[in-house]
C-alpha positions in Angstrom: -19.5 -27.9 15.5 -21.8 -25.2 16.7 -19.4 -25.3 19.5 -17.6 -23.9 16.9 -19.6 -21.4 15.8 -21.1 -20.2 19.4 -18.0 -19.9 19.8 -16.1 -18.0 16.9 -19.8 -15.6 17.2 -19.5 -14.6 20.8 -15.5 -13.6 20.9 -16.7 -11.7 17.5 -19.1 -10.1 19.7 -16.6 -9.1 22.5 -14.1 -7.9 19.7 -17.4 -5.3 18.6 -17.4 -3.9 22.3 -14.4 -4.0 22.5 -14.1 -1.8 20.3 -17.4 0.7 20.9 -15.2 1.1 24.1 -12.1 2.3 21.9 -9.9 -1.1 22.8 -7.7 -1.7 21.1 -8.6 -5.7 18.4 -7.2 -7.6 16.4 -9.9 -6.0 13.6 -7.8 -2.5 14.3 -4.3 -4.0 14.6 -5.0 -6.0 11.3 -6.5 -2.6 9.6 -3.1 -0.2 10.6 -1.4 -2.7 9.3 -3.3 -2.3 6.3 -2.7 1.0 6.6 0.3 1.9 6.1 1.7 -1.2 4.0 -1.0 0.6 1.4 0.7 2.2 -1.7 3.8 -0.4 -1.2 5.8 -1.5 -4.3 8.5 -4.4 -4.1 11.6 -3.2 -7.1 13.8 -6.4 -7.5 16.9 -6.0 -9.5 18.1 -8.7 -10.7 18.9 -10.4 -6.8 18.0 -7.8 -4.6 15.4 -5.8 -4.2 13.2 -3.2 -1.7 10.3 -1.6 -0.5 9.3 1.6 -1.2 6.2 4.1 -1.6 4.7 3.9 -4.7 4.6 7.3 -5.8 9.1 7.6 -5.1 9.2 4.4 -7.6 6.9 6.6 -9.7 8.5 10.1 -9.5 12.3 8.6 -10.4 11.0 6.5 -13.7 10.4 10.1 -14.8 6.3 8.9 -14.9 4.0 11.7 -14.6 2.3 11.9 -12.2 -0.8 15.3 -11.6 0.9 17.5 -9.4 2.2 14.9 -7.4 5.4 17.2 -6.8 3.3 19.9 -5.0 0.6 17.9 -2.8 3.6 16.3 -1.4 6.0 18.6 -1.5 9.0 16.9 -2.4 11.1 17.0 -5.5 11.7 13.6 -7.7 15.8 15.3 -6.8 15.2 15.3 -3.5 13.7 11.7 -3.3 17.0 10.7 -4.9 19.5 12.3 -3.1 17.2 9.9 -0.5 18.7 6.6 -1.6 21.3 7.4 -3.4 23.8 11.1 -1.5 23.4 12.2 -4.8 21.8 14.8 -6.7 20.6 14.1 -10.0 23.9 16.8 -11.4 26.2 14.5 -9.5 25.1 11.0 -11.4 24.8 12.6 -15.0 
């Protein structure tokens, strides 16, 4: 058991050295992956599903979010067109 602990500590030390030199490590990869997948929602409709950015789901559900359109420079209509290729006015 001590050999495994020592090997792990040695590996961990090597990872820290690589990170300090700017070389990509497994932990850096995991952090990047986590950032890419943050703020995503799974939306299920019967047997179909999609993975969407949370702000788009809130905009399409017409949930008021403070200044989201101004901050992201995107409107509800633009998000709707992105997924349906139709405007909200055409669909009404």
